[in-house]
C-alpha positions in Angstrom: 0.0 0.0 0.2 1.6 3.2 -0.9 0.4 6.8 0.6 0.7 9.9 -1.1 1.3 13.4 0.6 -1.6 15.4 0.7 -1.7 18.5 -2.0 -1.8 21.8 -1.1 -5.6 21.9 -2.1 -6.1 19.1 0.3 -4.6 20.9 3.2 -6.0 24.3 2.4 -2.7 26.0 3.1 0.8 26.0 1.4 3.3 24.2 4.2 6.3 25.7 2.5 4.7 29.1 2.5 3.9 28.5 6.5 7.4 27.5 7.0 9.0 30.5 5.5 6.4 32.8 7.5 7.5 31.2 10.8 11.1 31.1 9.7 10.8 34.9 9.1 9.1 35.5 12.4 11.8 33.4 14.2 14.5 35.4 12.8 13.2 38.6 13.9 13.6 37.2 17.4 17.2 35.8 17.2 19.4 37.8 18.8 23.6 38.0 17.8 24.5 38.0 21.4 23.1 34.4 21.9 23.0 33.6 25.8 24.8 36.7 26.5 21.4 38.5 26.3 20.2 37.2 29.5 21.2 38.5 32.8 22.1 37.1 36.1 19.7 36.6 38.5 20.4 38.8 41.4 19.7 41.8 43.1 15.7 42.3 43.5 15.2 39.2 41.4 17.6 36.8 43.3 14.3 35.7 45.3 13.2 33.9 42.0 16.2 31.4 42.4 14.8 30.0 45.8 12.1 27.4 45.9 9.4 29.1 48.2 7.9 25.7 49.2 11.5 24.1 50.9 12.6 25.1 54.1 16.2 23.3 53.1 17.7 22.1 50.5 17.5 18.3 49.6 20.3 16.4 48.8 19.8 13.1 46.8 21.7 10.5 44.7 20.8 11.0 40.9 18.5 8.6 39.4 20.2 6.1 36.9 16.5 4.7 35.9 16.3 3.3 32.1 13.1 4.3 30.3 11.9 4.0 26.8 9.8 7.0 26.9 9.2 10.0 29.8 6.4 12.0 29.3 7.3 15.5 31.1 4.0 17.5 32.1 0.7 16.5 32.4 -1.3 18.9 30.1 -3.3 17.9 27.1 -0.3 17.0 25.0 1.4 14.9 27.8 -2.4 12.8 28.3 -2.5 12.6 24.7 1.1 10.8 24.6 0.3 8.7 27.5 -2.9 7.4 26.1 -1.3 6.5 22.7 1.5 4.8 24.3 -0.8 2.4 26.4 
């Protein structure tokens, strides 16, 4: 059984034009300084580094479990992924 990609008429839009549109928008936001654009969290904003729900830091050994799939997040996409994987 062979399948063919849907045509632009079937989709109702042009995928190449849409990719180009998103590339142009991305290029507006990419900055030459890369990670240097970010500032150190200090001064008035230093409080955002601390977890407000912990009284003291928790130390533990790193996890070494091996998994085939890890779903991070329980939003709609995470729930759909979990349902499909079962």
